[in-house]
C-alpha positions as a Markdown table, in Angstrom:
| # | Residue | x | y | z |
|---|---|---|---|---|
| 1 | Leu | -61.2 | -25.7 | 66.9 |
| 2 | Arg | -62.5 | -22.5 | 65.1 |
| 3 | Trp | -61.7 | -24.2 | 61.8 |
| 4 | Arg | -63.7 | -27.3 | 62.8 |
| 5 | Leu | -66.6 | -25.3 | 64.1 |
| 6 | Gly | -66.6 | -23.2 | 60.9 |
| 7 | Ser | -66.6 | -26.3 | 58.7 |
| 8 | Ala | -69.4 | -27.9 | 60.7 |
| 9 | Tyr | -71.5 | -24.7 | 60.4 |
| 10 | Ala | -70.9 | -24.5 | 56.6 |
| 11 | Ala | -71.9 | -28.2 | 56.2 |
| 12 | Ala | -75.1 | -27.6 | 58.2 |
| 13 | Trp | -75.9 | -24.5 | 56.2 |
| 14 | Arg | -75.6 | -26.4 | 52.9 |
| 15 | Arg | -78.0 | -29.1 | 54.2 |
| 16 | Val | -80.5 | -26.5 | 55.3 |
| 17 | Ser | -80.3 | -24.6 | 52.0 |
| 18 | Ser | -80.8 | -27.8 | 50.1 |
| 19 | Leu | -83.9 | -28.6 | 52.1 |
| 20 | Val | -85.3 | -25.1 | 51.5 |
| 21 | Glu | -84.6 | -25.3 | 47.8 |
| 22 | Arg | -86.5 | -28.6 | 47.5 |
| 23 | Ala | -89.3 | -27.3 | 49.6 |
| 24 | Ala | -89.7 | -24.1 | 47.5 |
| 25 | Pro | -92.5 | -24.1 | 44.8 |
| 26 | Arg | -91.4 | -25.1 | 41.4 |
| 27 | Ser | -92.1 | -21.6 | 40.0 |
| 28 | Ala | -89.8 | -20.1 | 42.6 |
| 29 | Arg | -87.0 | -22.6 | 41.7 |
| 30 | Ala | -87.5 | -21.8 | 38.0 |
| 31 | Glu | -87.1 | -18.1 | 38.6 |
| 32 | Arg | -83.7 | -18.7 | 40.1 |
| 33 | Ala | -82.6 | -20.9 | 37.2 |
| 34 | Ile | -80.5 | -19.4 | 34.5 |
| 35 | Pro | -82.5 | -19.4 | 31.2 |
| 36 | Arg | -81.1 | -21.4 | 28.4 |
| 37 | Leu | -81.4 | -19.5 | 25.1 |
| 38 | Pro | -81.5 | -21.4 | 21.8 |
| 39 | Pro | -78.1 | -21.2 | 20.1 |
| 40 | Glu | -79.6 | -20.5 | 16.7 |
| 41 | Pro | -82.4 | -18.1 | 15.5 |
| 42 | Val | -85.7 | -19.5 | 14.3 |
| 43 | His | -85.2 | -17.6 | 11.1 |
| 44 | Arg | -82.3 | -15.4 | 10.1 |
| 45 | Arg | -84.3 | -13.0 | 7.9 |
| 46 | Tyr | -86.3 | -11.3 | 10.6 |
| 47 | Gly | -89.0 | -14.0 | 10.6 |
| 48 | Ile | -90.3 | -12.7 | 7.3 |
| 49 | Ala | -90.8 | -16.3 | 6.0 |
| 50 | Arg | -93.2 | -17.0 | 8.8 |
| 51 | Gly | -95.1 | -13.6 | 9.1 |
| 52 | Arg | -94.6 | -9.9 | 9.7 |
| 53 | Pro | -91.2 | -9.0 | 11.3 |
| 54 | Val | -91.5 | -7.5 | 14.8 |
| 55 | Asp | -89.9 | -4.2 | 13.7 |
| 56 | Arg | -92.7 | -3.6 | 11.2 |
| 57 | Val | -95.1 | -3.3 | 14.1 |
| 58 | Tyr | -93.3 | -0.1 | 15.2 |
| 59 | Ile | -92.7 | 1.1 | 11.7 |
| 60 | Glu | -96.2 | 0.7 | 10.5 |
| 61 | Gly | -97.6 | 2.2 | 13.8 |
| 62 | Phe | -95.4 | 5.3 | 13.2 |
| 63 | Leu | -96.6 | 5.7 | 9.6 |
| 64 | Glu | -100.3 | 5.2 | 10.7 |
| 65 | Arg | -99.9 | 8.0 | 13.3 |
| 66 | His | -98.5 | 10.3 | 10.6 |
| 67 | Ala | -100.8 | 9.2 | 7.8 |
| 68 | Ala | -102.0 | 12.8 | 7.4 |
| 69 | Asp | -98.5 | 13.7 | 6.1 |
| 70 | Ile | -98.7 | 11.2 | 3.3 |
| 71 | Arg | -100.5 | 13.3 | 0.8 |
| 72 | Gly | -100.0 | 15.2 | -2.5 |
| 73 | Arg | -96.9 | 13.9 | -4.4 |
| 74 | Val | -95.3 | 11.1 | -2.4 |
| 75 | Leu | -91.9 | 9.4 | -2.9 |
| 76 | Glu | -91.1 | 5.9 | -1.5 |
| 77 | Ile | -88.2 | 3.6 | -2.0 |
| 78 | Leu | -88.4 | 0.3 | -3.9 |
| 79 | Asp | -92.2 | 0.1 | -4.0 |
| 80 | Asp | -95.3 | 2.2 | -3.0 |
| 81 | Thr | -96.8 | -0.2 | -0.5 |
| 82 | Tyr | -96.9 | 2.3 | 2.4 |
| 83 | Thr | -97.9 | 5.2 | 0.1 |
| 84 | Arg | -101.0 | 3.3 | -1.0 |
| 85 | Arg | -101.8 | 1.8 | 2.4 |
| 86 | Phe | -101.5 | 5.0 | 4.6 |
| 87 | Gly | -101.9 | 7.7 | 2.0 |
| 88 | Gly | -104.9 | 6.4 | 0.0 |
| 89 | Ala | -107.0 | 9.0 | -1.6 |
| 90 | Asn | -104.9 | 11.8 | -0.2 |
| 91 | Val | -102.1 | 10.9 | -2.6 |
| 92 | Asp | -102.2 | 12.7 | -6.0 |
| 93 | Arg | -99.2 | 10.9 | -7.3 |
| 94 | Gly | -97.0 | 8.2 | -5.9 |
| 95 | Asp | -93.4 | 7.8 | -7.1 |
| 96 | Val | -91.0 | 4.9 | -6.5 |
| 97 | Leu | -87.3 | 5.6 | -6.2 |
| 98 | Asp | -84.7 | 2.9 | -7.0 |
| 99 | Asn | -81.1 | 3.1 | -8.2 |
| 100 | Ser | -80.9 | -0.3 | -9.7 |
| 101 | Glu | -82.1 | -1.7 | -13.1 |
| 102 | Arg | -84.5 | -4.2 | -11.7 |
| 103 | Pro | -87.9 | -4.2 | -13.4 |
| 104 | Gly | -91.1 | -3.2 | -11.5 |
| 105 | Gly | -93.1 | -0.2 | -10.7 |
| 106 | Val | -90.1 | 2.1 | -10.4 |
| 107 | Thr | -90.8 | 5.6 | -11.7 |
| 108 | Ile | -87.6 | 7.4 | -10.7 |
| 109 | Arg | -84.1 | 6.0 | -11.3 |
| 110 | Gly | -82.1 | 8.1 | -9.0 |
| 111 | Asp | -79.3 | 8.1 | -6.4 |
| 112 | Leu | -80.1 | 9.4 | -2.9 |
| 113 | Val | -76.4 | 10.0 | -2.2 |
| 114 | Thr | -75.6 | 12.1 | -5.3 |
| 115 | Gly | -79.1 | 13.4 | -5.9 |
| 116 | Glu | -78.7 | 12.4 | -9.6 |
| 117 | Gly | -82.0 | 11.7 | -11.3 |
| 118 | Ile | -84.2 | 12.9 | -8.4 |
| 119 | Pro | -86.3 | 16.0 | -8.9 |
| 120 | Arg | -85.6 | 18.9 | -6.5 |
| 121 | Ala | -88.3 | 20.5 | -4.3 |
| 122 | Ala | -90.9 | 18.2 | -5.9 |
| 123 | Phe | -92.4 | 16.1 | -3.1 |
| 124 | Asp | -94.8 | 16.7 | -0.3 |
| 125 | Cys | -93.8 | 13.5 | 1.5 |
| 126 | Phe | -90.8 | 11.1 | 1.4 |
| 127 | Ile | -91.3 | 7.7 | 3.0 |
| 128 | Cys | -87.8 | 6.3 | 3.8 |
| 129 | Thr | -88.1 | 3.1 | 5.9 |
| 130 | Gln | -85.1 | 1.0 | 7.0 |
| 131 | Thr | -82.9 | 2.3 | 4.2 |
| 132 | Leu | -80.4 | 4.8 | 5.7 |
| 133 | Ser | -78.5 | 2.0 | 7.4 |
| 134 | Leu | -77.6 | 0.7 | 3.9 |
| 135 | Ile | -76.0 | 4.0 | 2.8 |
| 136 | Tyr | -72.5 | 4.8 | 3.8 |
| 137 | Glu | -72.6 | 8.6 | 3.0 |
| 138 | Leu | -75.3 | 9.4 | 5.6 |
| 139 | His | -75.0 | 13.2 | 5.6 |
| 140 | Arg | -75.2 | 13.4 | 1.8 |
| 141 | Ala | -78.2 | 11.2 | 1.7 |
| 142 | Val | -80.0 | 13.2 | 4.4 |
| 143 | Ala | -79.2 | 16.5 | 2.6 |
| 144 | Asn | -80.7 | 15.2 | -0.6 |
| 145 | Ala | -83.7 | 13.9 | 1.3 |
| 146 | His | -84.2 | 17.4 | 2.4 |
| 147 | Asp | -83.7 | 18.9 | -1.0 |
| 148 | Leu | -86.1 | 16.6 | -2.8 |
| 149 | Leu | -89.0 | 17.8 | -0.6 |
| 150 | Ala | -91.0 | 20.9 | -1.5 |
| 151 | Pro | -91.2 | 23.6 | 1.2 |
| 152 | Gly | -93.6 | 22.2 | 3.9 |
| 153 | Gly | -92.8 | 18.7 | 2.7 |
| 154 | Val | -92.3 | 15.9 | 5.3 |
| 155 | Leu | -89.7 | 13.2 | 5.6 |
| 156 | Leu | -91.0 | 10.1 | 7.4 |
| 157 | Leu | -87.9 | 8.1 | 8.3 |
| 158 | Thr | -87.3 | 4.9 | 10.2 |
| 159 | Val | -83.9 | 3.2 | 10.9 |
| 160 | Pro | -82.8 | 0.2 | 12.8 |
| 161 | Gly | -81.4 | 0.3 | 16.3 |
| 162 | Ile | -81.0 | -3.2 | 17.8 |
| 163 | Ser | -80.8 | -5.6 | 14.8 |
| 164 | Gln | -78.7 | -8.2 | 13.2 |
| 165 | Gln | -77.0 | -7.5 | 9.9 |
| 166 | Ala | -79.3 | -7.4 | 6.9 |
| 167 | Asp | -77.1 | -9.7 | 4.9 |
| 168 | Pro | -73.3 | -9.6 | 5.4 |
| 169 | Asp | -72.6 | -11.0 | 1.9 |
| 170 | His | -75.1 | -8.9 | 0.0 |
| 171 | Glu | -73.2 | -6.7 | -2.5 |
| 172 | Glu | -76.0 | -4.6 | -3.8 |
| 173 | Phe | -77.3 | -3.4 | -0.4 |
| 174 | Pro | -74.4 | -3.6 | 2.1 |
| 175 | Asp | -75.3 | -3.0 | 5.7 |
| 176 | Tyr | -73.3 | -0.2 | 7.4 |
| 177 | Trp | -75.1 | 1.5 | 10.3 |
| 178 | Arg | -77.2 | 1.2 | 13.5 |
| 179 | Phe | -78.7 | 4.2 | 15.1 |
| 180 | Thr | -79.9 | 5.7 | 18.4 |
| 181 | Lys | -82.5 | 8.4 | 19.0 |
| 182 | Arg | -79.7 | 10.9 | 19.8 |
| 183 | Ser | -77.8 | 10.2 | 16.6 |
| 184 | Val | -80.9 | 10.6 | 14.4 |
| 185 | Gln | -81.8 | 13.8 | 16.1 |
| 186 | Arg | -78.4 | 15.3 | 15.4 |
| 187 | Leu | -78.2 | 14.0 | 11.8 |
| 188 | Leu | -81.6 | 15.4 | 10.8 |
| 189 | Thr | -81.2 | 18.6 | 12.7 |
| 190 | Glu | -78.1 | 19.4 | 10.6 |
| 191 | Ala | -80.1 | 19.2 | 7.4 |
| 192 | Phe | -83.6 | 20.4 | 8.5 |
| 193 | Gly | -82.8 | 22.8 | 11.3 |
| 194 | Ala | -83.6 | 22.7 | 15.0 |
| 195 | Gly | -87.3 | 22.7 | 15.8 |
| 196 | Asn | -88.2 | 20.9 | 12.6 |
| 197 | Val | -87.4 | 17.4 | 13.7 |
| 198 | Ala | -89.2 | 15.0 | 16.0 |
| 199 | Val | -87.6 | 11.7 | 16.9 |
| 200 | Glu | -89.0 | 8.7 | 18.8 |
| 201 | Ala | -87.6 | 5.3 | 19.6 |
| 202 | His | -89.5 | 2.0 | 20.2 |
| 203 | Gly | -88.6 | -1.3 | 21.7 |
| 204 | Thr | -88.4 | -3.6 | 24.7 |
| 205 | Val | -86.0 | -6.3 | 25.7 |
| 206 | Gln | -88.6 | -9.0 | 24.8 |
| 207 | Ala | -89.3 | -7.3 | 21.4 |
| 208 | Ala | -85.6 | -7.1 | 20.6 |
| 209 | Gly | -85.1 | -10.8 | 21.6 |
| 210 | Ala | -88.0 | -12.0 | 19.5 |
| 211 | Phe | -86.7 | -9.9 | 16.5 |
| 212 | Leu | -83.1 | -11.2 | 16.8 |
| 213 | Tyr | -84.4 | -14.8 | 17.0 |
| 214 | Gly | -86.5 | -14.3 | 13.9 |
| 215 | Leu | -89.9 | -14.7 | 15.6 |
| 216 | Pro | -92.7 | -13.1 | 13.5 |
| 217 | Ala | -95.0 | -10.6 | 15.2 |
| 218 | Glu | -97.9 | -13.0 | 15.0 |
| 219 | His | -96.1 | -15.3 | 17.5 |
| 220 | Val | -95.3 | -12.5 | 19.9 |
| 221 | Asp | -97.6 | -11.3 | 22.7 |
| 222 | Pro | -98.5 | -7.6 | 21.7 |
| 223 | Ala | -98.3 | -6.7 | 25.4 |
| 224 | Thr | -94.5 | -7.3 | 25.3 |
| 225 | Leu | -94.0 | -4.7 | 22.6 |
| 226 | Ala | -94.9 | -1.7 | 24.8 |
| 227 | Pro | -94.3 | 0.5 | 26.7 |
| 228 | His | -90.9 | 1.5 | 25.2 |
| 229 | Asp | -87.9 | 0.7 | 27.3 |
| 230 | Pro | -85.2 | 3.4 | 26.6 |
| 231 | Asp | -82.4 | 0.9 | 27.1 |
| 232 | Tyr | -83.6 | -1.1 | 24.1 |
| 233 | Glu | -84.0 | 1.2 | 21.1 |
| 234 | Met | -85.0 | -1.4 | 18.4 |
| 235 | Val | -86.5 | 1.0 | 15.9 |
| 236 | Val | -85.9 | 4.8 | 15.7 |
| 237 | Cys | -88.5 | 6.9 | 13.8 |
| 238 | Ala | -88.4 | 10.5 | 12.8 |
| 239 | Arg | -90.6 | 13.2 | 11.2 |
| 240 | Ala | -88.7 | 16.1 | 9.7 |
| 241 | Val | -90.2 | 19.1 | 7.9 |
| 242 | Arg | -88.5 | 21.2 | 5.2 |
| 243 | Val | -89.3 | 24.8 | 6.0 |
| 244 | Thr | -87.8 | 26.7 | 3.1 |
């Protein structure tokens, strides 16, 4: 008898639940539905073919806030885009570092890992964006980033947190690392000393999702990019000063 009463109660409850579900507003029903995410990204190269990648919003915002550091003799990797954009008239000389033989505006052929070819204690600012993840010997690269700066010089560093691989089959720039705010703090403190490093992270779950799906920043609501959600460190930025 108890089994029959229980079965009848369960059947009645299913009917009531079904009626409530159909009576609920469409928006409420949609909220309870499991979202279906596309199985493929819109673009596999960060959306760069369609516009500015989402991570560049955070990177360029960081550099803009520290534009006063981009002065004197400045070193940047691969090209001098950010040196010119954020340093402007405050830059006396802008150098471009590259270790390859590609043509272009490269002024210093040097290796950040060995330090070979890079002047010591020569630069007032080193702009190093999204590069450290492509270098296996992290500690050596950071030590040389410290040594190439003149006393009082500033390293402006950005690295990826949440990101897909840059290009798994790219032999020239293999992709090795992803970072957290904590790891960058420890890595830079070892070279620059405690108190000379300031690290910040940026990202939200929506920003990370858009970036992984290759949506350009122009197609993303700016309101979804802030405030930072510490569970989703998409880009980690750091300012480190060489004291002596």
